[in-house]
C-alpha positions in Angstrom: 113.9 110.6 96.4 112.0 109.8 99.7 110.8 106.3 100.3 107.3 105.1 100.6 107.7 104.7 104.3 109.0 108.3 104.7 106.0 109.7 102.9 103.6 107.6 105.0 105.2 108.7 108.1 104.8 112.3 107.1 101.3 111.8 106.4 100.2 110.7 109.9 98.9 114.1 111.2 96.3 114.1 108.4 95.4 110.4 108.9 95.1 110.9 112.8 92.7 113.8 112.3 90.6 111.8 109.8 90.5 108.9 112.2 89.2 111.1 114.9 86.5 112.5 112.8 85.5 109.0 112.0 85.3 107.6 115.5 81.8 108.5 116.2 80.6 107.3 112.8 82.0 103.7 113.5 81.0 103.5 117.2 78.5 100.9 116.5 81.2 98.5 115.2 83.4 98.9 118.2 82.9 97.3 121.8 80.4 99.0 124.0 81.3 100.0 127.6 81.1 97.0 129.8 81.7 94.4 127.1 84.5 91.8 127.9 86.8 92.1 124.9 89.8 90.5 123.4 91.9 92.4 120.7 94.3 90.5 118.4 96.9 91.1 115.9 100.2 90.0 114.4 103.5 91.9 114.7 102.7 95.7 114.8 99.0 95.1 115.0 99.6 93.0 118.1 101.5 95.8 119.7 98.7 98.2 118.8 96.3 95.8 120.5 98.4 95.7 123.7 98.4 99.5 123.8 94.6 99.8 123.3 93.7 96.9 125.7 95.6 98.7 128.5 93.9 102.0 127.7 90.4 100.6 127.5 90.7 98.7 130.8 92.3 101.6 132.7 89.5 103.9 131.4 86.9 101.5 133.0 85.3 100.3 129.8 85.6 96.7 130.7 88.0 93.7 130.8 90.2 93.9 127.8 92.9 91.3 126.8 95.3 91.7 124.0 96.7 88.6 122.4 99.0 87.4 119.5 96.4 86.2 117.1 98.0 82.9 116.8 97.9 82.5 120.6 94.3 83.3 121.0 92.8 81.3 124.2 90.0 79.6 122.4 88.3 78.6 125.5 88.1 81.9 127.2 84.8 83.6 126.7 84.6 87.1 125.3 81.6 89.4 124.2 83.6 90.7 121.3 86.9 89.9 119.6 88.5 92.9 117.7 91.2 92.1 115.1 93.6 94.6 113.7 94.8 93.7 110.3 96.2 96.2 107.7 95.9 93.7 104.6 93.0 91.6 105.9 94.9 88.6 104.4 96.9 87.2 107.4 96.2 83.6 107.6 96.2 83.5 111.4 93.4 86.3 111.4 91.3 84.5 108.9 91.4 81.3 110.8 90.5 82.9 114.1 87.6 84.7 112.4 86.3 81.5 110.9 86.5 79.8 114.3 84.5 82.5 116.0 81.9 82.7 113.4 78.3 82.4 114.9 79.5 82.2 118.6 81.3 85.4 119.2 80.7 89.0 117.8 83.9 90.1 115.8 85.1 93.5 114.5 87.9 94.0 112.0 89.9 97.1 111.7 91.6 96.9 108.2 93.2 98.9 105.4 91.3 96.9 102.9 87.3 96.6 103.3 87.2 94.2 100.3 89.8 91.8 102.0 88.9 88.3 103.2 89.1 89.3 106.8 86.5 92.0 106.3 84.2 89.6 104.7 84.7 87.1 107.5 83.9 89.7 110.3 80.5 90.7 111.8 81.5 94.4 111.6 84.2 96.3 109.8 86.1 99.6 110.5 87.4 100.8 107.1 90.8 102.5 107.4 91.6 102.4 103.7 92.6 106.0 103.8 95.6 104.9 106.1 96.6 101.9 104.0 100.2 101.9 103.0 102.6 100.8 100.1 105.6 100.1 102.4 106.0 96.6 104.0 106.9 98.3 107.2 103.8 99.6 109.0 103.7 103.0 110.2 100.7 105.2 109.6 98.1 102.3 109.5 99.0 101.2 113.0 99.1 104.7 114.6 95.9 105.7 112.9 94.0 102.6 114.2 95.1 103.3 117.7 94.2 107.1 117.4 90.6 106.0 116.3 90.5 103.6 119.1 91.7 106.3 121.7 89.1 108.8 120.2 86.3 106.0 120.7 87.3 105.7 124.4 86.6 109.5 124.8 90.2 110.7 124.9 91.1 114.0 123.6 93.5 113.5 120.7 94.3 117.3 120.4 97.8 117.0 122.0 98.7 113.8 120.1 98.0 115.5 116.8 99.9 118.7 117.7 102.8 116.8 118.9 103.0 114.5 115.9 103.1 117.7 113.7 106.1 118.9 115.8 108.1 115.5 115.9 108.1 115.4 111.9 110.3 118.4 112.1 112.2 117.7 115.3 115.9 116.7 115.2 116.5 113.0 115.9 117.5 112.5 119.6 120.1 109.6 118.4 122.8 109.3 115.9 121.4 106.8 113.4 124.8 105.0 113.8 123.9 104.1 117.5 124.8 100.5 118.0 121.8 99.3 120.2 118.6 100.9 121.5 116.3 99.6 124.2 112.7 100.8 124.2 110.9 101.1 127.6 107.2 101.7 128.5 104.6 101.5 131.2 100.9 100.6 131.1 99.7 101.3 127.4 103.1 102.6 126.3 104.6 99.0 126.7 102.8 98.2 123.4 104.4 101.3 121.9 107.9 100.4 123.1 107.6 96.9 121.5 106.5 98.6 118.2 109.2 101.1 118.3 111.9 98.4 118.7 110.2 96.4 115.9 110.4 99.3 113.5 114.1 99.5 114.0 114.6 95.8 113.5 112.5 95.7 110.4 113.7 98.7 108.7 117.4 98.8 109.8 118.2 95.5 111.1 119.2 97.3 114.3 119.7 95.5 117.5 116.8 96.6 119.7 115.0 95.3 122.7 111.8 96.3 124.5 110.6 95.9 128.1 108.2 97.3 130.8 110.2 100.1 132.3 110.1 98.7 135.8 111.5 95.4 134.7 114.5 97.0 133.0 116.6 96.8 136.1 115.8 93.2 136.6 118.4 92.0 134.1 118.2 93.9 130.7 120.1 96.9 131.9 123.1 94.5 131.8 123.6 95.3 128.0 123.5 99.2 128.6 126.9 100.8 127.6 128.4 103.9 126.0 127.3 104.0 122.3 124.0 102.5 123.2 120.7 104.0 124.2 117.7 103.7 126.4 114.5 105.3 125.0 111.6 105.8 127.2 108.0 106.3 125.8 105.7 107.7 128.5 106.6 107.6 132.4 110.2 107.3 133.5 110.3 105.5 136.8 111.8 107.2 139.8 115.6 106.5 139.8 115.9 104.9 136.4 117.5 107.9 134.8 120.3 107.8 137.2 120.8 104.2 136.8 121.0 104.6 132.9 123.5 107.4 133.4 125.8 105.2 135.4 126.0 102.7 132.6 127.3 105.5 130.0 124.3 104.7 127.9 122.2 107.7 126.3 118.8 108.2 127.8 116.0 109.5 125.5 112.9 110.8 127.2 110.4 113.5 126.3 107.9 113.4 129.1 105.8 116.3 127.8 105.1 114.7 124.4 102.2 112.2 123.7 103.7 108.9 123.6 102.1 108.0 120.3 103.7 110.9 118.7 106.9 109.8 120.3 106.6 106.6 118.5 106.6 108.5 115.2 109.9 110.0 116.2 111.2 106.5 116.6 109.8 105.5 113.2 111.9 108.4 111.8 114.9 107.2 113.5 114.3 103.7 112.2 114.4 105.0 108.7 117.4 107.1 109.3 119.2 104.1 110.8 118.3 102.0 107.6 119.7 104.7 105.3 122.9 104.8 107.5 123.3 101.1 106.9 122.6 101.2 103.3 119.2 99.5 103.5 116.0 100.3 101.8 113.1 100.4 104.3 110.6 99.8 101.6 112.2 96.3 101.0 113.2 95.0 104.5 115.1 91.7 104.5 113.0 88.4 104.7 109.6 90.3 105.1 106.4 90.5 103.0 103.6 92.9 103.4 101.4 90.1 104.7 102.0 86.6 106.1 99.9 84.1 104.1 100.6 80.6 105.0 98.6 78.9 102.4 
């Protein structure tokens, strides 16, 4: 029998298409071009925030900073703060929204529009159709980022076509692989961090994540036969040869949308969990939401 995580991973093409259709309907809740914006989250949501912040600023929509919600710079002025929170119950998110009330516009993207975070925010983007039963986030995070990409005016046709294909594609690595380092550039740095987190959460696998250009400044020291380097997005010149000389396996699909490539990494994480006899729906030491009081 498949796990909740496996079923939720498989549902992503439909969720992404629905998010694209909804993007124009929720535009008023999202930052306008030119606004100075902070986007926050915890764990997976923070990594999606990193990706969108890089995309928004690169597209010329305005200064955009991503912060782990617990490290929000309270004295830095923003026109709007966007919080990504699947459950809408995370303590740090609620504390931040309470502190911003009446002085900064706020928007929440959440899987539960009745949750406390939705009630505390000035505007809400309801992604309840992408909410999940699994502790390990997959479709909520990628659906939120797909909606935000569509809001920026990006075409998502390739991403949706690619995610359909990766659901049927063979895994690029043996689930018994000892160690994987994920690399990205620009907006895909956030995706690399998220891919590494999925493998740690679901399978307890030793993973790391870095900006691709920083990899040769130390982290490459752990590369070895039986280990892998998985690049999401652009592969810097010369890096492929450097990885080959270590004996590590290089995974890189340059013609695939990087967000779809993240879905392939999700599938690998679930397979690695199965190889280790772990249940990805019940990851060790984790709960679906961190509530501190």
